[in-house]
C-alpha positions as CSV (number, residue, x, y, z in Angstrom):
1,M,-0.2,68.0,-31.7
2,S,1.2,68.9,-27.7
3,G,1.4,66.2,-25.8
4,W,0.6,65.4,-21.9
5,L,0.8,63.4,-19.2
6,A,-1.5,63.2,-16.8
7,I,-1.1,60.9,-13.2
8,V,-4.1,59.4,-11.7
9,G,-5.2,57.3,-9.4
10,L,-8.3,54.5,-9.9
11,G,-9.3,54.1,-6.5
12,P,-9.7,51.8,-4.1
13,G,-10.8,49.3,-6.6
14,D,-14.9,49.7,-7.0
15,D,-15.3,51.7,-10.4
16,A,-17.8,54.2,-9.0
17,L,-15.3,55.6,-7.1
18,V,-13.2,56.7,-9.7
19,T,-13.7,60.7,-9.9
20,P,-15.3,62.1,-13.3
21,E,-12.2,63.9,-13.8
22,V,-10.2,60.8,-14.1
23,D,-12.6,59.6,-16.6
24,G,-12.3,62.1,-18.4
25,V,-8.7,62.3,-18.9
26,L,-8.6,58.4,-19.9
27,A,-11.3,59.4,-22.4
28,E,-9.1,61.6,-24.3
29,A,-5.6,59.6,-23.9
30,T,-3.8,57.8,-26.2
31,D,-2.0,56.2,-24.7
32,V,-2.0,54.5,-20.7
33,V,0.6,53.2,-18.3
34,G,0.9,51.7,-15.6
35,Y,1.0,48.0,-13.3
36,I,-0.6,45.1,-14.9
37,P,-3.3,44.8,-13.0
38,Y,-4.2,48.3,-12.8
39,V,-4.4,48.8,-16.5
40,A,-6.4,46.0,-16.6
41,R,-9.1,48.2,-15.6
42,I,-8.9,50.4,-18.2
43,A,-11.4,49.4,-21.5
44,P,-9.7,48.9,-24.5
45,R,-10.9,51.1,-27.3
46,D,-10.1,52.2,-31.0
47,G,-6.9,54.8,-30.8
48,L,-5.5,53.9,-27.0
49,T,-2.9,51.9,-26.2
50,L,-2.1,50.1,-23.0
51,H,1.3,49.7,-21.8
52,A,1.6,47.1,-18.5
53,S,4.3,46.5,-16.9
54,D,5.6,44.7,-13.5
55,N,5.2,46.5,-10.0
56,R,9.3,47.4,-9.7
57,V,10.2,49.0,-12.5
58,E,8.1,52.7,-11.7
59,I,11.4,54.8,-13.0
60,D,11.6,52.8,-16.5
61,R,7.5,53.7,-16.7
62,S,7.9,56.7,-15.9
63,R,10.6,57.3,-17.9
64,H,8.9,55.5,-21.2
65,A,5.6,57.9,-20.5
66,L,7.6,61.2,-20.3
67,E,9.3,60.5,-23.9
68,M,5.5,59.6,-25.5
69,A,4.3,63.0,-24.1
70,S,7.3,64.5,-25.2
71,Q,6.4,63.4,-29.0
72,G,2.6,64.5,-29.2
73,R,1.1,61.5,-27.5
74,R,-1.8,62.4,-24.8
75,V,-0.3,60.0,-21.9
76,V,-2.0,58.6,-18.6
77,V,-0.1,57.0,-16.0
78,V,-2.4,55.2,-13.4
79,S,-2.1,54.2,-9.9
80,S,-4.4,52.5,-7.6
81,G,-5.8,55.1,-4.7
82,D,-4.0,58.1,-5.3
83,P,-1.1,58.6,-7.2
84,G,0.3,60.7,-4.7
85,V,0.5,58.7,-1.7
86,F,2.7,56.0,-1.8
87,A,2.4,55.5,-6.0
88,M,3.4,56.7,-8.8
89,A,2.8,60.4,-9.1
90,A,6.3,60.5,-6.7
91,A,7.9,58.2,-9.4
92,V,7.1,59.8,-12.7
93,L,8.3,63.8,-10.4
94,E,11.6,61.6,-9.5
95,A,12.1,60.7,-13.4
96,V,11.8,64.5,-14.6
97,E,13.8,65.8,-12.1
98,H,16.8,63.5,-13.3
99,G,15.7,63.3,-16.7
100,D,15.6,65.0,-20.0
101,A,15.1,68.7,-19.3
102,A,12.8,69.3,-21.8
103,W,10.5,67.4,-19.5
104,R,10.6,69.9,-17.5
105,D,8.0,72.1,-19.4
106,L,5.9,68.9,-20.6
107,D,2.3,69.7,-19.4
108,I,1.8,67.5,-16.3
109,R,-0.7,67.2,-14.3
110,V,-1.9,64.7,-10.7
111,L,-5.2,64.0,-10.1
112,P,-6.3,62.8,-7.1
113,G,-8.2,60.0,-6.2
114,I,-9.8,57.9,-3.0
115,T,-7.8,56.0,-1.7
116,A,-7.6,52.7,0.0
117,M,-7.3,54.2,3.7
118,L,-10.2,56.5,3.8
119,A,-12.2,54.2,2.2
120,A,-11.3,51.4,4.6
121,A,-12.0,54.4,7.3
122,A,-15.3,54.8,5.7
123,A,-16.6,50.9,5.7
124,C,-16.2,51.0,9.7
125,G,-17.1,54.6,10.7
126,A,-14.4,57.5,11.3
127,P,-11.2,55.7,13.0
128,L,-9.1,58.4,11.5
129,G,-11.5,61.4,12.5
130,H,-8.3,63.3,14.4
131,D,-5.3,63.6,13.8
132,F,-3.7,60.4,11.9
133,C,-0.4,59.2,10.3
134,A,-0.1,56.9,6.9
135,I,3.6,54.4,7.3
136,N,3.8,51.9,4.1
137,L,5.5,48.6,5.9
138,S,7.9,47.7,2.9
139,D,11.5,47.6,3.2
140,N,12.6,47.1,-0.3
141,M,12.6,51.1,-0.8
142,K,13.7,52.0,3.4
143,P,15.0,50.2,6.0
144,W,13.6,48.6,8.6
145,A,14.9,50.6,11.5
146,L,13.4,53.4,10.3
147,I,10.2,52.0,9.5
148,E,10.5,50.6,13.4
149,K,11.3,54.5,14.5
150,R,8.3,56.0,13.1
151,L,5.9,53.3,14.1
152,R,7.2,53.7,17.8
153,L,7.2,57.7,17.2
154,A,4.0,57.6,15.6
155,A,2.6,55.5,18.7
156,E,4.4,58.1,21.2
157,A,2.6,61.0,19.8
158,D,-0.8,59.1,19.8
159,F,-1.8,59.0,16.2
160,A,-4.4,56.9,14.7
161,M,-2.4,55.2,11.7
162,A,-2.8,53.7,8.4
163,F,-0.5,50.8,7.0
164,Y,-0.1,49.9,3.7
165,N,1.7,46.5,2.2
166,P,1.4,44.8,5.1
167,R,2.6,41.5,4.8
168,S,4.0,40.1,1.3
169,K,4.7,36.4,0.2
170,S,8.5,37.9,0.1
171,R,8.3,39.2,3.0
172,P,6.0,37.6,5.7
173,E,7.7,39.2,8.8
174,G,7.7,42.7,8.5
175,F,3.8,42.7,9.7
176,G,5.0,40.7,12.7
177,K,7.4,43.1,13.2
178,A,5.4,45.8,13.0
179,V,2.6,44.3,15.5
180,K,5.0,43.3,18.1
181,A,6.8,47.3,17.8
182,L,3.8,48.7,18.2
183,Q,2.2,46.2,20.9
184,E,5.1,47.5,22.9
185,A,4.6,51.5,22.1
186,C,1.0,51.4,22.4
187,G,0.8,50.8,25.7
188,D,-3.0,50.0,25.3
189,D,-5.3,47.9,23.9
190,R,-6.6,50.1,21.1
191,P,-8.2,48.7,17.5
192,M,-6.9,47.5,14.9
193,I,-8.9,47.3,11.2
194,F,-8.0,44.9,8.8
195,A,-9.9,46.3,5.4
196,R,-10.0,43.1,3.0
197,N,-10.3,43.9,-0.6
198,V,-11.8,47.0,0.7
199,S,-14.7,48.7,-1.7
200,R,-15.4,45.4,-4.1
201,P,-18.2,42.8,-3.4
202,D,-15.7,40.6,-1.9
203,Q,-15.4,43.6,0.8
204,S,-14.4,42.2,4.3
205,I,-13.5,44.1,7.7
206,R,-12.4,43.0,11.3
207,I,-11.9,44.9,14.0
208,V,-9.4,43.2,16.3
209,P,-7.9,44.1,19.4
210,L,-4.0,45.5,19.2
211,S,-3.4,42.4,21.8
212,Q,-4.9,39.8,19.8
213,V,-3.5,40.9,16.5
214,T,-1.1,37.9,14.7
215,E,0.6,38.8,11.7
216,D,-1.3,36.1,9.3
217,M,-4.3,38.3,9.6
218,A,-2.6,40.7,6.8
219,D,-1.8,40.4,3.0
220,M,-1.3,42.5,0.4
221,R,-4.6,43.3,-0.3
222,T,-5.5,44.3,3.4
223,V,-5.4,48.2,4.0
224,V,-5.0,48.1,8.2
225,L,-5.8,50.7,10.1
226,L,-5.1,51.3,13.9
227,G,-6.9,53.7,16.4
228,S,-5.1,56.3,18.8
229,S,-6.0,55.4,22.1
230,R,-9.2,57.9,22.6
231,T,-10.7,55.5,19.3
232,R,-14.1,54.0,20.2
233,I,-16.3,51.6,19.2
234,I,-20.1,52.4,19.4
235,A,-21.4,48.6,19.3
236,R,-24.7,47.8,17.4
237,D,-27.3,45.5,15.7
238,G,-24.8,44.3,12.7
239,A,-21.2,45.8,12.3
240,P,-19.8,47.9,15.1
241,L,-19.3,52.2,14.2
242,V,-15.0,53.1,14.8
243,Y,-14.7,56.4,15.3
244,T,-12.2,58.8,16.8
245,P,-13.3,62.2,18.9
246,R,-12.5,65.4,16.6
247,S,-11.3,67.0,20.5
248,V,-8.7,66.4,22.8
249,D,-9.5,67.4,26.6
250,Q,-6.9,69.9,27.2
């Protein structure tokens, strides 16, 4: 039996946002590998083994998946959102590069998913409608000095921005430092959007001027978006619409 490995994104939370392509490989899988809450989203069935593990063992998880695929099993590695955006695709490919040479000949597929930042943007309009960047605010795998440099340069370039992993219990001060750096670098009062539990029944969207943002407005279940200097808010009955125009004056 020829094994394969698929690295997939389960989207931001709503099962309706899992792509048919991902549903298809999950139906064929013999094994599903991933972080505990993501594996918990997969319905058990006969012939399927679920392998859940902690969040900080990405390389070990990747090696385990590759070993099973090399033994002829049909393995799916699950991530939330899109597997290529701060998720498992890069970890698996890192394991391939530095691991058993035979792993390079495996059937390895990366299947896209809807990211939390795109779901958050859609929930309030089109704040990422022009040039934007995404920055992971976690300093677990890169120094804070590099994060701050990227924040300031992105502000100077006037990108809209999406922020992942803004604030955790183990490092609650990180988001506050990021907000301070952005308040100093932006020089205007552009909107910051807090999308918590996006696409889930308890989704909440909050739009706050950058000058009024405080560090306690975000947690690890929040995706944070920041508009550019050109981002607009359309007031109306009910929730406002936010968008960044597609063109820039010459």
